[in-house]
C-alpha positions as CSV (number, residue, x, y, z in Angstrom):
1,M,-0.2,72.3,66.7
2,M,-1.1,69.2,64.9
3,D,0.5,65.9,66.1
4,H,2.3,64.2,63.1
5,R,3.5,61.2,65.1
6,P,0.9,58.8,63.7
7,N,1.9,59.7,60.2
8,Q,5.6,59.3,61.1
9,L,4.9,55.9,62.6
10,K,3.0,54.9,59.5
11,Y,5.9,56.1,57.3
12,I,8.5,54.2,59.4
13,Y,6.3,51.1,59.5
14,S,5.9,51.1,55.7
15,I,9.7,51.2,55.3
16,V,10.7,48.5,57.9
17,R,7.6,46.3,57.5
18,K,9.0,43.9,54.9
19,P,12.6,43.7,56.2
20,L,11.2,43.0,59.7
21,I,8.9,40.2,58.4
22,Y,11.8,38.6,56.6
23,F,14.1,39.0,59.7
24,V,11.5,37.5,62.0
25,G,10.9,34.7,59.6
26,L,14.6,33.8,59.6
27,L,14.7,34.0,63.4
28,E,11.7,31.6,63.6
29,V,13.4,29.1,61.2
30,F,16.7,29.4,63.2
31,A,14.8,28.8,66.5
32,I,13.1,25.8,65.1
33,I,16.4,24.4,64.0
34,M,17.9,25.1,67.4
35,N,15.1,23.4,69.2
36,A,15.3,20.4,67.0
37,A,19.1,20.2,67.8
38,V,18.4,20.5,71.5
39,F,15.8,17.7,71.3
40,H,18.2,15.6,69.2
41,V,21.0,16.0,71.8
42,F,18.6,15.3,74.7
43,A,17.1,12.3,73.0
44,A,20.6,11.0,72.2
45,D,21.5,11.3,75.9
46,I,18.4,9.4,76.9
47,T,19.1,6.7,74.4
48,E,22.7,6.4,75.5
49,G,22.2,6.8,79.2
50,D,18.7,5.5,79.9
51,N,18.7,3.0,77.0
52,M,14.9,3.5,76.9
53,N,14.6,1.8,73.5
54,D,16.6,-1.3,74.5
55,T,16.3,-1.7,78.3
56,I,18.5,-4.4,79.8
57,K,16.6,-6.7,82.1
58,I,18.4,-8.8,84.7
59,C,17.1,-11.2,87.3
60,I,18.7,-11.7,90.7
61,D,18.2,-15.0,92.5
62,P,19.0,-14.9,96.3
63,G,20.0,-18.5,96.9
64,H,17.9,-20.8,99.1
65,G,15.0,-19.5,101.3
66,G,12.3,-20.9,103.5
67,E,13.1,-24.3,104.9
68,N,16.1,-24.5,102.5
69,L,18.6,-22.8,104.7
70,G,21.7,-23.2,102.6
71,A,25.0,-23.2,104.4
72,E,24.9,-22.9,108.2
73,W,28.0,-21.8,110.2
74,N,28.4,-20.2,113.6
75,G,24.9,-18.7,113.5
76,Y,25.1,-17.5,109.9
77,L,22.4,-18.7,107.5
78,E,23.1,-18.5,103.8
79,K,19.5,-17.9,102.9
80,D,19.5,-14.7,105.0
81,M,22.9,-13.5,103.7
82,T,22.0,-13.9,100.0
83,M,18.8,-11.8,100.6
84,I,20.8,-8.9,102.0
85,V,23.3,-9.1,99.1
86,A,20.5,-9.3,96.5
87,R,18.6,-6.3,97.9
88,S,21.8,-4.3,98.0
89,M,22.6,-5.4,94.4
90,K,19.1,-4.4,93.2
91,E,19.2,-1.0,94.9
92,E,22.6,-0.2,93.5
93,L,21.8,-1.3,89.9
94,E,18.6,0.7,89.8
95,K,20.8,3.8,90.1
96,Y,22.0,3.1,86.6
97,Q,20.2,4.2,83.4
98,G,18.7,1.7,81.0
99,I,18.2,-1.3,83.3
100,E,15.3,-3.1,84.9
101,V,16.0,-5.3,87.9
102,Y,13.9,-8.3,89.1
103,M,14.3,-10.7,92.1
104,T,13.1,-14.3,92.1
105,R,12.1,-13.9,95.8
106,T,11.8,-10.8,98.0
107,E,10.8,-12.8,101.2
108,D,12.0,-15.8,103.1
109,V,10.1,-18.4,101.0
110,D,10.9,-21.8,99.4
111,M,11.3,-21.8,95.7
112,S,12.3,-24.7,93.4
113,L,15.0,-24.2,90.9
114,E,12.4,-24.5,88.1
115,E,10.4,-21.7,89.7
116,R,13.4,-19.4,89.9
117,V,14.4,-19.9,86.2
118,D,10.7,-19.8,85.0
119,Y,10.3,-16.4,86.8
120,A,13.4,-15.0,85.1
121,A,12.2,-16.2,81.7
122,S,8.7,-14.7,82.4
123,V,10.2,-11.2,82.8
124,D,12.3,-11.8,79.7
125,A,15.6,-11.4,81.6
126,D,18.8,-10.9,79.6
127,F,20.9,-12.4,82.4
128,F,20.3,-14.5,85.5
129,F,22.5,-14.1,88.6
130,C,22.4,-16.7,91.4
131,L,23.9,-15.4,94.6
132,H,25.4,-17.9,97.1
133,F,28.0,-18.5,99.9
134,N,30.1,-21.6,100.1
135,M,31.2,-24.3,102.5
136,S,33.5,-27.4,102.1
137,A,33.2,-30.9,103.5
138,E,36.5,-30.6,105.4
139,H,36.2,-26.9,106.1
140,D,39.6,-26.4,104.5
141,M,38.8,-24.4,101.3
142,Y,38.4,-20.6,101.0
143,G,38.0,-18.0,98.3
144,A,35.5,-16.9,95.7
145,E,34.4,-18.7,92.5
146,C,31.9,-18.5,89.7
147,W,30.1,-21.4,87.9
148,V,29.0,-21.0,84.3
149,S,27.3,-23.1,81.6
150,A,29.6,-25.4,79.7
151,F,27.9,-24.7,76.4
152,G,28.0,-22.2,73.5
153,N,27.1,-18.6,73.9
154,D,25.9,-19.1,77.5
155,Y,29.4,-20.2,78.4
156,A,31.0,-17.3,76.6
157,R,28.8,-14.6,78.1
158,G,28.9,-16.2,81.6
159,F,32.7,-16.3,81.4
160,D,32.9,-12.7,80.3
161,F,30.9,-11.5,83.2
162,S,32.7,-13.8,85.7
163,K,36.0,-12.4,84.7
164,I,34.8,-8.9,85.8
165,E,33.2,-10.3,88.9
166,M,36.2,-12.3,90.0
167,G,38.5,-9.3,89.4
168,L,36.4,-7.2,91.8
169,L,36.2,-9.9,94.4
170,T,40.0,-10.5,94.4
171,D,40.5,-6.8,94.7
172,L,38.7,-7.1,98.1
173,G,41.4,-9.6,99.2
174,L,39.5,-12.8,98.5
175,Y,41.4,-15.7,96.9
176,D,40.5,-16.5,93.3
177,R,39.1,-20.1,93.1
178,G,38.4,-19.6,89.4
179,I,35.6,-19.7,86.8
180,K,34.5,-23.3,86.2
181,T,32.0,-25.6,84.6
182,R,30.6,-28.9,86.0
183,L,28.8,-31.7,84.2
184,N,26.5,-34.4,85.5
185,S,26.5,-38.0,84.4
186,E,24.4,-37.2,81.4
187,G,26.9,-34.7,80.1
188,T,24.8,-31.6,80.8
189,N,25.3,-28.8,83.3
190,Y,25.4,-30.2,86.8
191,Y,23.7,-27.2,88.4
192,G,20.0,-27.1,87.7
193,V,19.7,-23.3,87.3
194,L,22.4,-23.4,84.7
195,R,20.9,-26.3,82.9
196,M,17.4,-24.8,82.8
197,A,18.7,-21.3,81.9
198,D,20.3,-22.9,78.8
199,L,16.9,-24.1,77.7
200,E,15.7,-20.5,77.9
201,D,18.7,-19.3,76.0
202,M,19.5,-17.1,79.0
203,P,23.1,-16.7,80.3
204,A,23.4,-17.4,84.0
205,V,26.2,-17.3,86.6
206,I,26.4,-18.8,90.1
207,I,28.4,-16.5,92.3
208,E,30.0,-18.1,95.4
209,H,31.2,-15.0,97.2
210,C,33.3,-16.7,99.9
211,H,33.4,-19.7,102.3
212,L,31.7,-19.4,105.7
213,D,33.6,-22.2,107.3
214,N,37.2,-21.1,106.9
215,Y,39.0,-18.5,109.0
216,N,40.7,-17.1,105.9
217,D,37.3,-15.8,104.6
218,E,35.7,-15.0,107.9
219,P,36.8,-11.3,107.8
220,F,35.0,-10.9,104.5
221,Y,31.5,-11.6,105.8
222,D,31.5,-11.2,109.6
223,E,29.7,-7.8,109.4
224,Y,26.5,-6.7,107.8
225,D,28.3,-4.0,105.8
226,W,30.3,-6.7,104.0
227,L,27.1,-8.2,102.7
228,V,25.9,-4.8,101.5
229,E,29.3,-4.3,99.9
230,Y,29.0,-7.6,98.0
231,G,25.7,-6.4,96.5
232,K,27.2,-3.2,95.4
233,L,30.2,-5.1,93.9
234,D,27.9,-7.5,92.0
235,A,26.0,-4.5,90.7
236,T,29.2,-2.8,89.6
237,A,30.2,-6.0,87.7
238,V,26.9,-5.9,85.8
239,A,27.3,-2.2,85.0
240,M,30.8,-2.8,83.7
241,Y,29.7,-5.8,81.7
242,Y,26.9,-3.9,80.0
243,G,28.7,-0.5,79.9
244,L,26.1,1.3,82.0
245,Y,26.0,4.9,83.2
246,S,24.8,6.4,86.5
247,Q,24.4,10.1,87.0
248,E,23.5,9.6,90.6
249,L,26.7,7.6,91.3
250,G,28.8,9.6,89.0
251,K,30.0,6.4,87.2
252,D,30.3,5.8,83.5
253,Y,31.3,2.4,82.2
254,S,30.3,3.1,78.6
255,D,34.0,3.0,77.6
256,Y,34.8,-0.1,79.6
257,T,36.1,-2.9,77.4
258,Y,37.2,-6.5,77.9
259,E,38.4,-9.3,75.6
260,P,35.3,-11.3,74.6
261,T,35.5,-15.1,75.2
262,P,35.2,-17.0,72.0
263,V,32.0,-19.0,71.7
264,P,33.0,-22.7,72.0
265,S,31.9,-25.1,69.3
266,E,31.9,-28.0,71.8
267,C,31.2,-28.6,75.5
268,V,33.8,-26.9,77.8
269,K,34.5,-29.9,80.0
270,P,35.9,-29.6,83.6
271,D,39.3,-30.9,84.4
272,L,38.9,-34.6,85.5
273,S,42.5,-35.5,86.0
274,P,44.8,-34.6,88.9
275,P,47.9,-32.4,88.6
276,D,51.2,-33.9,87.5
277,K,53.2,-35.4,90.3
278,P,54.9,-32.4,92.0
279,S,58.7,-32.2,92.6
280,V,60.3,-30.7,95.6
281,S,63.9,-29.6,96.3
282,Y,65.0,-29.0,99.9
283,G,67.8,-26.9,101.3
284,E,70.0,-27.7,104.3
285,P,68.5,-27.0,107.8
286,Y,69.6,-23.7,109.3
287,E,69.3,-22.0,112.6
288,T,67.0,-19.0,113.3
289,E,65.9,-17.2,116.4
290,S,62.6,-19.1,116.3
291,G,64.2,-22.5,115.7
292,V,65.7,-24.7,113.0
293,K,64.1,-24.4,109.5
294,V,64.5,-25.8,106.1
295,D,63.6,-24.2,102.7
296,A,61.6,-26.0,100.1
297,I,61.0,-25.3,96.4
298,L,57.8,-26.9,95.2
299,T,57.0,-27.2,91.5
300,A,53.7,-28.5,90.1
301,S,51.6,-28.1,87.0
302,D,48.4,-29.3,85.4
303,P,47.9,-29.2,81.6
304,D,44.1,-28.7,81.9
305,S,43.7,-26.2,84.8
306,R,45.8,-24.1,87.0
307,M,47.1,-24.9,90.5
308,L,45.0,-23.7,93.5
309,Y,46.4,-24.8,96.9
310,Y,49.1,-26.8,98.5
311,S,49.5,-28.5,101.9
312,Y,52.1,-30.7,103.5
313,S,52.4,-33.5,106.0
314,D,55.5,-34.1,108.2
315,D,54.5,-37.6,109.3
316,G,54.3,-39.4,106.0
317,G,50.7,-38.5,105.2
318,I,48.9,-39.3,108.5
319,T,48.0,-35.7,109.2
320,W,48.0,-32.7,106.9
321,S,48.4,-28.9,107.3
322,E,45.8,-26.4,106.2
323,R,45.7,-25.5,102.6
324,F,47.8,-22.5,101.5
325,R,47.4,-20.3,98.4
326,W,49.3,-21.2,95.3
327,A,50.9,-17.8,95.0
328,D,54.6,-17.0,95.1
329,D,56.2,-14.2,97.1
330,E,55.6,-11.7,94.3
331,G,52.1,-12.1,93.4
332,Q,48.5,-12.8,93.0
333,L,46.5,-14.8,90.5
334,I,44.3,-12.8,88.2
335,G,41.3,-14.7,86.6
336,D,42.3,-18.1,85.3
337,S,45.9,-17.1,84.4
338,I,48.8,-19.0,85.9
339,L,51.2,-16.8,87.7
340,T,53.8,-19.4,88.5
341,D,54.3,-23.2,88.7
342,T,56.8,-22.8,91.5
343,I,56.3,-22.1,95.2
344,H,59.0,-21.2,97.7
345,T,58.2,-22.1,101.3
346,T,59.8,-22.8,104.6
347,L,59.2,-25.6,107.1
348,D,60.0,-25.9,110.8
349,V,62.3,-28.8,111.6
350,R,60.9,-30.7,114.5
351,S,63.0,-31.5,117.5
352,D,60.9,-34.3,119.0
353,R,61.1,-36.7,116.1
354,D,62.3,-37.3,112.5
355,M,60.1,-36.0,109.7
356,Y,58.8,-37.6,106.6
357,V,57.6,-34.7,104.5
358,I,55.1,-35.0,101.7
359,F,53.6,-32.1,99.8
360,K,50.1,-32.3,98.3
361,V,49.1,-30.0,95.4
362,Y,45.5,-29.2,94.3
363,N,44.2,-28.0,91.0
364,L,41.3,-25.7,90.2
365,Y,38.9,-28.6,90.5
366,N,40.1,-29.8,93.9
367,L,42.0,-32.8,92.4
368,D,45.3,-33.5,94.1
369,S,48.7,-35.2,93.7
370,D,51.4,-36.0,96.3
371,S,55.1,-35.6,96.1
372,A,57.6,-38.3,97.1
373,P,58.3,-38.5,100.8
374,Y,61.5,-36.8,102.1
375,Y,63.3,-37.7,105.3
376,I,64.5,-34.9,107.6
377,E,66.2,-35.8,110.8
378,A,65.1,-34.2,114.0
379,V,67.4,-31.3,115.0
380,A,67.2,-29.5,118.3
381,A,67.8,-25.8,118.2
382,K,71.0,-24.6,119.8
383,G,70.8,-23.8,123.5
384,T,67.7,-26.1,124.1
385,E,67.5,-29.3,125.9
386,A,66.1,-32.4,124.2
387,D,63.3,-32.8,126.7
388,E,62.1,-29.2,126.3
389,I,59.5,-30.0,123.7
390,S,56.5,-27.7,123.5
391,S,53.0,-29.2,123.7
392,E,52.2,-27.6,120.4
393,A,55.1,-29.4,118.7
394,A,54.0,-32.7,120.2
395,T,50.6,-32.4,118.5
396,G,52.1,-32.9,115.1
397,D,50.9,-29.5,113.9
398,P,53.9,-27.3,113.6
399,D,53.5,-23.5,113.3
400,T,55.0,-22.7,109.9
401,E,56.1,-19.3,108.6
402,Y,53.8,-19.3,105.6
403,T,50.5,-19.8,107.4
404,T,49.7,-16.1,107.4
405,I,47.7,-14.9,104.5
406,D,47.6,-11.2,103.7
407,R,44.2,-9.6,103.6
408,T,43.3,-6.2,102.1
409,E,41.5,-3.9,104.4
410,K,37.9,-3.1,103.4
411,K,37.8,-0.1,101.2
412,D,36.0,3.0,102.2
413,S,32.9,3.6,100.2
414,D,34.0,7.1,99.4
415,D,37.0,5.7,97.5
416,K,34.8,3.6,95.2
417,D,34.3,6.3,92.5
418,D,37.4,6.2,90.3
419,N,35.7,8.0,87.4
420,P,37.9,11.1,86.7
421,F,35.4,12.7,84.5
422,D,31.7,13.2,85.4
423,R,29.9,13.1,82.0
424,S,26.6,14.4,83.5
425,D,28.0,17.9,84.2
426,Y,29.2,18.3,80.6
427,D,26.1,16.9,79.0
428,N,23.7,19.0,81.1
429,A,25.7,22.2,80.3
430,Y,25.6,21.3,76.6
431,I,21.9,20.6,76.5
432,F,20.7,23.5,78.7
433,G,23.1,25.9,76.8
434,F,21.3,25.1,73.6
435,A,17.9,25.3,75.3
436,A,18.7,28.7,76.8
437,L,19.8,30.0,73.4
438,A,16.7,28.8,71.7
439,L,14.5,30.3,74.4
440,G,16.3,33.6,74.0
441,I,15.6,33.7,70.3
442,L,12.0,32.9,70.9
443,L,11.8,35.8,73.4
444,V,13.3,38.2,70.8
445,I,10.8,37.0,68.2
446,S,7.9,37.5,70.6
447,T,9.2,41.0,71.6
448,L,9.6,42.1,68.0
449,G,6.2,40.7,67.2
450,Y,4.6,42.6,70.0
451,I,6.3,45.9,68.9
452,I,5.1,45.5,65.3
453,Y,1.6,44.6,66.4
454,S,1.4,47.4,68.9
455,H,2.5,50.1,66.5
456,R,0.8,49.1,63.3
457,P,-1.6,51.7,61.9
458,R,-5.2,51.0,63.0
459,R,-8.2,51.8,60.9
460,R,-10.8,53.9,62.5
């Protein structure tokens, strides 16, 4: 019997040939469109996340180095501490897309201020960050602060970043010493790196993370992990400022916003005048289990900058207490805002001698004013003998109730990620879903093409 299958195939092929060609052509057009869409989405993701077309460049300057030791306190050297922070900051920042990170020094070497700024300019840095730790002449100051240029756009951008940085530092439990400018005798920026960065039209910030020489700040640097934490914190501030995204860290700051600082038309001068003379109202002495005490309400203000610390003397100004935070029972200071101009505190009434109490108040720039003296007669606590005077009371340094400063425990690193929505999972599913669909269409086209080609009539 004769096999009619070739003729049948030829007949079928003649019928479906043109519709198949049109159908395959439409599929090819659709596949091209789908691949273009996939490429567009993927390219948009790169542009937004990696910022390849407009890479941000920052330069980190670990303060001091070589023979320039920086602050020295109880075996700690500032030059070594800033290097640990800088390396941690660089490592953390490089986990974000769209940023290049440079360091002025990676080894323990001397560098002049000019060399540091020149290097940052040579890599075309968009921002210059100088990392430091602090000390004070009398070892009585504590907290974190930032110094910025006093001029134009460099002031505004420096202040914007510093607001973010100071917010993160105070979240750790450090006291907010503010964001400040300082001028030299010629009316330009006092700090050389800020002065020279201005000439390069490059915003810069000096970050003083904490004081090494005060017990209030010691818990915030006494372990290596704290220095690493500072680096991560500084990197996070940069990421928030620039709205960066990190798939590796699962953090997306692209929606982070802040109120931009207006660009000043004139120099932003530091406060050069002390606070107004403070006033104090005292209550009547009263008995407690720990002795006789008296309440005091201290009110002070400064028209040019906020209040920072207060201290007191109970011997008419011969000796002074430590400095205490200018923060009332309810709160904390955020940025440069003024929480309150009134402080409630309590003093121990001495039993060995009369007291001449003076309060001293300090503004953001460490300028101070004294209250008028106030006389408090010595009062022995009930049930005590006049000659039972503790050696501590005899030193003129009473133990007051308000000397304790609350500190926030160090946060666990696992708690750092507060991003409720991981954008990377959604974006990857979106992109690869399109890619899979496009590849499926191409596979169908290839299969149909193979079938048509395999069964087409062949000439003998």
